[in-house]
Structure formats: C-alpha cells, structure tokens
ZAMARGU-4260 file (C-alpha; in steps of 0.2 Angstrom, whole numbers, plus 5000, padded with zeros to 4 digits):
<rodrens>
0) 4966/5081/5034 | 4958/5076/5017 | 4975/5078/5009 | 4983/5066/5021 | 4970/5053/5019
5) 4972/5055/5000 | 4991/5053/5000 | 4990/5038/5011 | 4976/5030/5001 | 4987/5032/4985
10) 5002/5026/4994 | 4994/5010/5000 | 4986/5006/4984 | 5002/5009/4974 | 5013/4999/4986
15) 5000/4984/4985 | 5000/4986/4966 | 5019/4984/4964 | 5018/4968/4974 | 5003/4961/4965
20) 5012/4963/4949 | 5027/4954/4956 | 5016/4939/4961 | 5007/4939/4945 | 5022/4941/4933
25) 5037/4934/4942 | 5030/4921/4954 | 5016/4917/4943 | 5005/4915/4958 | 4987/4919/4954
30) 4981/4916/4972 | 4993/4929/4979 | 4990/4941/4965 | 4971/4940/4967 | 4972/4942/4986
35) 4983/4957/4984 | 4971/4964/4970 | 4956/4961/4982 | 4965/4970/4996 | 4969/4985/4984
40) 4951/4986/4979 | 4945/4986/4997 | 4956/5002/5000 | 4943/5015/4995 | 4935/5030/5003
45) 4920/5038/4996 | 4917/5051/4989 | 4933/5053/4980 | 4929/5070/4974 | 4932/5077/4992
50) 4949/5070/4992 | 4953/5075/4975 | 4948/5093/4979 | 4961/5094/4992 | 4975/5086/4982
55) 4991/5097/4979 | 5004/5085/4973 | 5014/5099/4964 | 5017/5108/4981 | 5021/5092/4991
60) 5036/5096/5002 | 5042/5078/5001 | 5039/5076/4982 | 5058/5074/4978 | 5065/5057/4980
65) 5078/5053/4993 | 5093/5041/4990 | 5085/5026/5000 | 5070/5026/4988 | 5082/5022/4974
70) 5091/5007/4983 | 5083/4991/4977 | 5095/4977/4975 | 5082/4964/4969 | 5064/4960/4968
75) 5064/4954/4986 | 5070/4972/4991 | 5056/4980/4980 | 5043/4969/4987 | 5048/4972/5005
80) 5049/4991/5002 | 5032/4991/4995 | 5024/4981/5008 | 5032/4993/5021 | 5025/5007/5011
85) 5008/5000/5011 | 5008/4995/5029 | 5013/5012/5035 | 5000/5020/5024 | 4987/5008/5031
90) 4992/5013/5049 | 4990/5032/5045 | 4973/5029/5038 | 4968/5018/5052 | 4973/5031/5065
95) 4966/5046/5055 | 4950/5038/5052 | 4947/5035/5070 | 4944/5053/5072 | 4933/5055/5056
100) 4925/5038/5052 | 4928/5026/5066 | 4919/5012/5057 | 4931/5013/5042 | 4946/5013/5053
105) 4944/4995/5057 | 4945/4991/5038 | 4962/4998/5037 | 4968/4989/5053 | 4962/4973/5044
110) 4971/4978/5028 | 4987/4981/5038 | 4987/4964/5046 | 4983/4955/5030 | 4998/4964/5023
115) 5009/4958/5037 | 5003/4940/5032 | 5005/4942/5014 | 5022/4950/5016 | 5029/4934/5024
120) 5021/4923/5011 | 5028/4933/4996 | 5045/4937/5003 | 5048/4919/5007 | 5041/4914/4990
125) 5054/4926/4982 | 5068/4918/4992 | 5063/4901/4985 | 5061/4908/4967 | 5080/4913/4965
</rodrens>
C-alpha cells in the first residue's frame, strides 16, 4: 500500500508543478502560481522514509508511456492533462488514506476540490491568453 501512496503522491505533486509553471511563466499570474505552490506543498505524508523504502520504479508495470500521454496540442491540453492527473491522484490518496489515516484523507479531498476550482480558472485564462 505504501508504494501506491508514494506513486500517487508523486503524481499529484508533479501534475500540480506543471500547471504551476504554466501560471508562473506563461500566464505570469503570481496569485495562481502561489495557490498551486501552496497546494503542492500541502501534499505531504510523513515519514517519507517509509514511502521511499517501498518505491520500486524500475519494476513498475506501467512505466512505459502510452501514445495518449504524448498527445498534447497546446498548453491548454498540457494544463488539462496535468490537472486530471493530479485530481485522480488526490482521489486515490483520499480513498486509500481512509483506511490508514482517516484524518489525512480529508486533506486530499480538499486538495481535489481546490484542483477542480483552479482547473476552471487556469484553463479559462489560457483560452483568453491566445
């Protein structure tokens, strides 16, 4: 179970970081970038050593990319794909932590809903930025 939590925690933070950089460098919107940075920073589970001990990225059966992961037509597509990635990871963390750390599960539910809100704001801003 630790490997699943580790993978989804990484997926969540990586997806948020991609969108954070779009907001920072493309939209030049410090408020959105800071909100995403704060959200990413709140996605932590301690102790990290427990998760790292179970990590086996070399043998991950889904390590090879699939074609749909390479299909990004523009930055809006990149942002949407990474929001979805982060939202899905937050949901897995929320559901998994209900078993092991119910109090932390609520944190990931809140992160997921904040991602829904931010997705709307960022994607619409990218549409206007064309």
